N, C-alpha and C positions, 0 to 999 in steps of 0.2 A: 587565349590558354586553353592549353590542350588537355586533353582525359589524364595522362602524365603526370603534370603540372596540378591538376586541379585539386584541393583539401576533398580529402576522403570524410564526409561529416559524422562518420562513425568512428573513425579511430581517431579526429581531434575532438571525440566528445565520449567519452569512455568513463560516466560518472561512477562506476564498480569498482575503481581503481583506486588505491587508499593514500592518501597522506601520510597520514598516521597508523604504524600497526602498534594493538597491545596484545602481546602475548604473553602467557599463562603467569610468567611471573611479574610482569609491569602490573595487571589484573591483580594481582593476589596483592599486591603492594596497594597497588590504590584502593582497594577492597577493606586493608587493615587501617586507613584512615578516616574509617566512616564505620564499619563495621568490624572490629577487632577478633570478635569469638566466631565470623561466618570464613575468616581468613586463616584459620586453621584448617581448613578443609581443602581438599585436592581440587581445582579446577577441572569444567571439564568443558568444549566448546561448543556451542550451542549453533553457531553460526554467523556469517559476517553478509549482511546485504550491501547496498551501496554506500548507504550511511553510518553505517557501525557497524561494531565488533561487541558478541556477547560471550560470556560467559557465565557456566552454571556452576553454584557452591552448593553441594546438595550432603545433606546429612541422612540419617536411617527416617528420620520422620518427613521432610520437608525441603523445598529448596527454592533456591534465590537466584536472579536471571541479574545480573548487570552488564550494562550497554554501556558502551565506551565511542565514543564519534571517531570515524576514520578520515573526515574529511572536514574542512573550515566549515563550509555550506552548512555541516550538521550542526554547527552549533546554535544556531536560531534555533534550528528543529527542536533539540533537546529542552531548550531554555522554554520553549512553547510550551511542548506536554508536561516540563516539570510544575508550568506555574497552571495549566489549566485542566489538567487530565482528571487531578483529586478532585473538582469542582460537578468534573460532568459524568463519573461514573454513578453516582445516587441517581441518574436520570436514563442510565441506560438497560434496556429490559436482558442486554449479554456484558458476561463477565469482561472489564478489560484492568490492564494493569493499574497498581496503585502505585505510584514510588512511594517507597520506604526511606529510602537513602537518595544523598546525592553530595556529590565532592567537586573536587577539580584536578583536571591531569595534571605535569607537570607542563605544561604549554598553557594552560589556564583553562582547556577547554572542561564545559563539565559533562559530569558523568552520572547516572542514576540506578539504582536497585530497586527491585518487585520483588514479590512472591510470586516462583514459576508458574503460569496459569496451566494445567494437563491439557492433553490432547495432542493429537498430529494435525500435520498444515494441510487444510482441504484440499488444497491444488494436487498435491500428490497422492491422496489416501481416495480410490476407491470407494462412489459412494451409489448404491445402485439406484433406477430409475425413478421409485415411489418417493423413494428418501429424498431425490432432488427438488421435487416439488416443495417437501416438508420445508427443506432447506432455504428454499427461494422464499416461503413465505416468512419464515424467521428472519432471512436476512434483510428482507422488503421492508419490514417491522421496524426491526434493528437502523436502518440507514434512515427511516421515517422519525424516527425516536430523537435521533442524531442532531438529523436537521430540523426538529420543533423546539428542540430547549433555545429558551431566547440568549440570544449574541449576547447579553448584560452577564450571562452567567462568565463567561468568558474572558474578560478583560484582558486586552495585550492582544489577540490576535491580531495577524498581521493579513492584508489581501492576501491572495496567490501571487508569489514574488515569481513564477516560474511560468505564467501564462499557459495555460496546460490547456488553456481551450483557443488557444492563438492560433488560428489554420496558416497564417504564413509562416508562422515561426515555427510549427513542427512539422508543416509538410515535408523538406526537404528531408531530413533524418528520418522521417515514417519511412520513404519510398524508398531508401539509400536500406535502410533495415529489414524493409522487407527482400529487395531485392540481393543484398546479402545474406541472407539464410534460404533463398531460395523459393520463397513465398510467391504468391500471384499478386505482384504489387499491379499489375493492371486493373486487378478488380477491386482495389481502393482509392482509385481513381475518381469514378462516381461518388463516391461518399465523402469525398475529401472534397470534392466541388461541393454537394449539398449541403455539409457544415459551414464551409464559404457563404452562403445564400445564408443559412440560418441563424449563422451569426450577426448578419445587417439586419434583422426584427428581432431578433432573441432580446424578452423582455428580463435581464438577470435579476436574480432575488441575492441574498449574501445569508448564507447560513453556514454554521459550522461545519465545517468539514474536515474527514478522516484525512483526506488528497490523495492517498495513495490505499484507497479500499481493492482488495484482490483477495482471490482466494489461495493466495500465499500467504494471509493475513489475518485470514479465521482459520483456526481452532478446531478437531471435531474428536468426539471419541470414535474409534473407527467401528467398536464390539454394537455402538447403538447407533451410529451415523449422527446421532445428538452434538450440536455446535456448544463447546465448552469455551468460549472466547474469542474477541478480536483485539489483535495485538498492534504493534509496530506504528504510534500514533505521531511519528517523527515530522510528519509533514500538514499537522494540525493546523488548518489556517480557517478564514474566513474566505467563504469562496464558494459559485456558484452548483445549485444542485447536481448541474448534468456531469461533474467533476466524480463526485462518490455513483451517481445512477450508472457510469460506465458500467459496472460489478454486473446489471442485469443484464448485458450485453457478451462480457466477455466468460463468465459463468451459468448463464442459463440460457435455451432458446427454449419456443414453441411455447407450451401450457408453463414450464416452470418460470417462465419470461414473465409472463402476463400473471402469474401470480405474484412475483417479488414485485411486480409495479403496481398490482392493486392492494398490495400488503402497505406499500407504501403511501399509494395515495390516503391510505385508511387512517395513516398517522398526520399526513399531512394538506397534501391538496392535489387535485387532478394533474397528471404531468403533461405538458404541451407538447407539441408537435417538434418544434424546434430543439425545446431542451432535449426532446427521444433522440432528434439527430445530435447535437452535440454531446450526449451519455455514447451513443455510437462510435463517434469520432473517436473520444476519448478513451475507449476501450483498445481502438485499433491503434492508437498512441503507445498507450501501454502494452498491449498487446506484444507487438511489435517490438519493442525497446527489453521487455523480458527475453522474449527468444534469441534478439541479438549475445545480451547480456548469456541467460544459459549456453549458446553455440560454446561463446570464448572462452566460458571458465569448465565445459565439458560436463556441464549437470545432464543428465540424461532424463531423469523424471521430469526437471525445469522446461527441459526443450519440448518433451511430449506435452506439457501443460498448454506452452503458450502456443504451438501448433494450432491446439484443439480450439485453442481459446479463438486463434485466431481464424480458424474456422469456422466457428459460431458469428463472428462479428460481423465478417464476411459472407456469410451464408446469404 
């Protein structure tokens, strides 16, 4: 097969493209079915990720966010979040969304509403060097607390359905994403090889996992640099700790990264060498895909964050 005939793994898999679009009118109509008092408020867009579109209904004293699946694959995610997140919230040291309403879209897909957590997305909020170490300790402790929650408290969670640590499954699209974005794909090759080797001896654990833990899903008060919550739990699942520990590599380096891992271990157990290698691999694959997405949608701030994250991963 020639290069012109060979399928482009990026074009063939653009998971941020919606299958269903929920506009302001449809969002209002759906909210009216579960919370009529909120439906009289004008909705404002909060944003759209790969899986959900979010609209905010705000009055003078409070605000509520409603999330609507954009793709069929997000239905299972929404169902898992609705089932498990209320039980987890009381065991975590940072605020997380608590579902207050749920309903069904015209196609039968579920949607949910929550009180809006305050703060700005940490991925695109400048934070000082000193504050980064404090943030690393806080987030390491949070991930440790999450992984220490007994899996029996979240019945019904499924194992990772997407093979996030499957090196063979992730290699091609990761290298293609790096090449398409002008990133140093050659620097990723030794990391991918190391991850493949680590996977052969890795002793897998099964913990409750956020599944998509990234600074895009951490909220912070810009004035105080204090974390105000962790959001977007649509990938909630049972998985190896390395998936969430990728945050240590994409978000931090040097002393801050070591602080994150120390705080995590204090809550759970020492992190093995194979776990660290697979966590770094997870950070590579996630950052590469975020960069491709950011370039595709023309988001300058997100592009800057993704390139910085890749720099930390590959340093």
